[in-house]
N, C-alpha and C positions, 0 to 999 in steps of 0.2 A: 441315721438315714439320708442326712444332706452329703453325708461324705461318700457314701455309696453310691449316690446319684451323679457328683463330680467324677467318682471313678468309670461309673458306665460313661459317662460322655468322653472322657478320654480313650475309655476302649471303644467306642464307636469309630472315635475319630481316626485310631491306629487300623480299623478294616475296612475303611472306604475303598482304598486305592484297589483292593480285591474285589470289591461289589462293581465298580465302575469296568475291570479288566474283565470280570467274568461275564457281563453282561452283551460283550460285543460279539462271540461268538456262539451264543446259547441257541440251543435246538429245542425249540418251545413245544412241549409235550400237547396231547390232544385228548380232547375226552371223547366217550364214544359215539358222539355225534359229529368228530371232526373238528370241533371249536377249540381255541385256544385253552388250554385249562388253567383256569384263574382260581381253582376252588381250594378253600383251607381258611384258615384265622390268620389277618394280618394286622401288623402294627402300624400305626402311621405316627406315632409320636417320632417328635426331630427335635434336632438342637440347631436348625436351619431357622434365622429368623423370617418371617413371613414378607417384610420390606427389607430392601437392601440398603445397608447402613451407605452414608454419602461418600465416604472414602473410596469405594467401588466403582463410583461412576456406571457404565453401562457392563462393566466384567461380570458376566455370569457363573462363571468358576474361579473358583481360589488355584492360584499357582502351585506346583510342588514346594516352594520356598515357602509359601503362606500357608499351606498345610503342617508344614512342619514348626512353624513357629506357632500356630494354634495349640500343637498337639504338647507344646512345651510350655505353653501358658496355662494350659488345663491340668497338666502333671502337675505345674507348680502349687495350682487350685487346691489340685487334690493332696498333696503333700500337706500343706497349710491346713487344711481340714482336718486329716488327719492328726495333725501335732496337737491341735485343739482338743479332740475327741480326748487325744492319749492324756492331756493334761487334765482335762476334767473328772477322768477316771482316778488318776493318782489323788486328785485335789477337785471333788463334787463343788466346793465353795469358789471355784475358778472363775472370774468373770467370764462372760461370753465377750467374743469379740463386737457384738453389736448389740445397741440396746434394745433391737427388735425381736419380741420373741416368736415371731413365726407364728403360722396357722396352729390350731388346735389339730387339725387334720392333716398335717402337712406330710405326713408318711404315705399319702396315697399318690402323692404328686409324681408324675411322671415327665421330668422335665429333662431327661437324656434321651437322645435318638439311638438307635439301633442299625440304622441304616445308612444310604448315601448323605453324607454332610461335607461333600467339595463345594455345593453351590455357595452361592453367597446371598442368594434370596431363594424364598419359595416362589414368589411372583416373576415369571420371566416374559411377562408383557404388561403393561409397557415397558420399552427396552431399560428405563432407569430402574427398574425393580420396585417402583412404588406404587400405590392407589391412585387412579386417575383423579382429576378435579370434579366434585361433586356436580351435579346439574343445581343451577340457582333456585333457590326455594324448596330444596328435596328437605322430607323430614330427618330431622335429628333426634335419636332420645340416645341417651348415656346409660352404659350399665355402671354400677355402683355397688359395692360390696358396705358402704356406708350408708350415711342418713338418705333419706327417700328424697328424689330429685321431683321438684314440681313437673307436673306434665298431665296431657289429658289420655285417657284411653280411645283406641287401643294402645296397651302397652306392649311395645314392639321389643323390648330389651328383653335379655336371658338372663339375668340376675338383676337382684335388686327390684325397685318398684317405685310409684309415684305415692302411693299411699298404703294405709292399711284398712279400708272399708271394705274390702271385700277380697277374693282370690284375683279377681278382675284388674286388681291395682296392681301385682305382682308380674315380675318376670317370667317368660316361658317356660325356663326352665325350672324354677321355683314351682310351677304348675304343673311339672312334668309334661307338657304338651310338646315340647322340641328341645333336644339336650343342646348344650350350649357347644359341642361339638360333634353332634351327630349329622348334620347339614339336613338334605345335599346343600352344597358338597360338604362333604367333612373336611375340617380342617383339626390338626394338632392344637391341644388345650392342656389343661393341668393334669387330666385323669381318665381313663376309660378309654384310651386312644386303641381301639382295636374295631376290626370290622370282619365279618366273615361272608364269605362269596358263595353261593350254591349254583349250579348251572343246569339247566334239563335242555329239552330239546327246544322248546317253544318259550320259555322263560329263565331270567336270570333272577337271582335274589340278593341284595344287598343289605345285609342285617348289620347293623351298627349296636357295640354294646351299650352306649349311652341311650337310655330311655328304651332300650330294647325294640328300636324299631326297624322293621321289615320291608323294604320297598321290593315288591313285585313288579319287575321288569319285562314285558312283552318283548318277545322278540320278532323282529321279521315285520312284513308290511301289516300293519296294524294301524285302525282308525283311531284318530284322535278324540279326546275327549271335546264335547261342545264347551265354546269359551267361557259360558256363563257357570261352568262345574268348575269350581276352584279348590283346592286341597292345601293343606298344610304342608306338605314335602312336595307337592306338584304333581304333574302326571308325567311319567318316566316311560319312553320308547326305546328299545335299543336295536343294533343290528353289530355284526362283526364285519371289521377291515381288517382284512389280513390278521395279523397276529395280535389285535387291538379289538376289546369290545367297547362300542361306541352307545353312550346312555345320553338322548336329548329329553330334557325337561323343562315343563313351562305349564301354565295354567296354576301357578302358585296362589294363595289365596291374598295376597297383600297383608296380612296380619302380621308378617314378619319383618325384619330389616333384610336388606337386598343379600347381604353376605355376612356369614356369622361373626367374622373376623371386625367390621366395621360397624357404627353406629348409624348407619345412613340407610335411607331410602324404606320402599315397602313391599320391594319384590314383585309387584303387581304386572310390571312390564317385562320380568327377567325372563330369559331364557338361557338355561343350564345346557353344557355339552361337558360330557365327563369320558374319558378314555381310560381305558384299563391295561396296560401293555405289559406280560409277561417278560422280563429282562434276565431271569436268573432262578435257581432253583430256589431261591428263597427271596427275590425279590419282584415286585411290580412298580411300574411307574404309575402314579394316578397323576392325570391332569385334568383338569376343569378350566372351562372358560364361560365366564359371565357377561351375559351379553344385557344390559341393562339400561334402555334409553331413558328410562324415568328418575334414574338415580346419578349415573356416571356419564360422564363427557365421552369415554372410550371404553373398550371391553378391557377383561381384567383376564389374566392366564396366569394359572399358578401349577408347579409340577412338585407332587409329594411323593417321598419314597415311600413304600410299603415293604414290611420285612416279615416274612413267615414266622410264626408262633407255633410251637409244639405244645397247643392248648386247644381247651375247649371258650366258647363264652359261655357265659352263667347267665341266667334271667337278670336285668336291670330293673328289679319291681320297686319301680320310682313311685306310683301311685300308692301302694300297700305300705311303704314306708316312709311315708312324706309329713312325719311328725311336725317337720318344722312349720309347714303353712298352717297346722291347726293350731301350735302352738303362738306363731306369730299372731294369728288373728285374734286368740282368743287374749293374750296378754295387751292387746290393743283395747279389747272389751272391757277389761280390767282398769286400766288406765283410765277408760274414758266415764266408767262407773264411779272410780275413786274421786275423779276431778267432779263428777255430778254430786257426791255426796259432801265434798269440801265445799261447793258452792251453794247448798242449802241451809 
């Protein structure tokens, strides 16, 4: 599977020039209501790093020479992976190239983008392509798949936790409340990097595969919710700006981190602006800006390429299948019981 992922990365690199050229003169289709048609299932996996490597400075796009260099690197990596896989077919006892056995479920991992990969980073503002500095004293909680990290409730991390006394001590993804890439804003992660968009006359629906979350966005001049009403995914309002669907979201409940990608803040003061722009038959540019003065000293803007998928989204029944939470807490109670018996 790892071999196929590397190959997919290389193939995605090879088609990036076509994607950019296609978008320059694209005639955007319209819905029956005259809006730019963004409907369909879109994949937002990508090989572009969120933050820009230092060597690029403020360079936003790769040059043609750098693209070719990247293709050569990835082709070489794919060839090496194929060679290792072939060796193990001939000799199953041949050693792996690394001592790391990988995750038991890494066949799900979606680590290769299928869209535009000519950018040096997803973050385009600040100009250096990196996260701005945090506001002094902002809340910090770090995700971990290892041992629990000491901390206090509310737990704002997405995975891991601070203890196992109850579900409230676990990350929001473990509790099936907020997916680690479901947003808003949605950002590329390990898997389930798919979103479906529906459009009506007065609403748009943004349905993320992870956690199966459907955000219903009223379109047009609609009253905002009162400030005291706070939601996990905030309160969204939308409008069309030419060929772009703009969605503004606020009234977050403060029980999440400011941005899925970082470990900072509480999102209580955050205002999120998303822009969906159809750039080709199979491409949409998804741009988001986070303005969170309670967490960051500057705004953050990122552009993530979406690529059309010829398929359907199926329900991600997180709560129904969340045996991990049950067994995690059950195991902790068993350990406590055994320690109690040993002490008596």
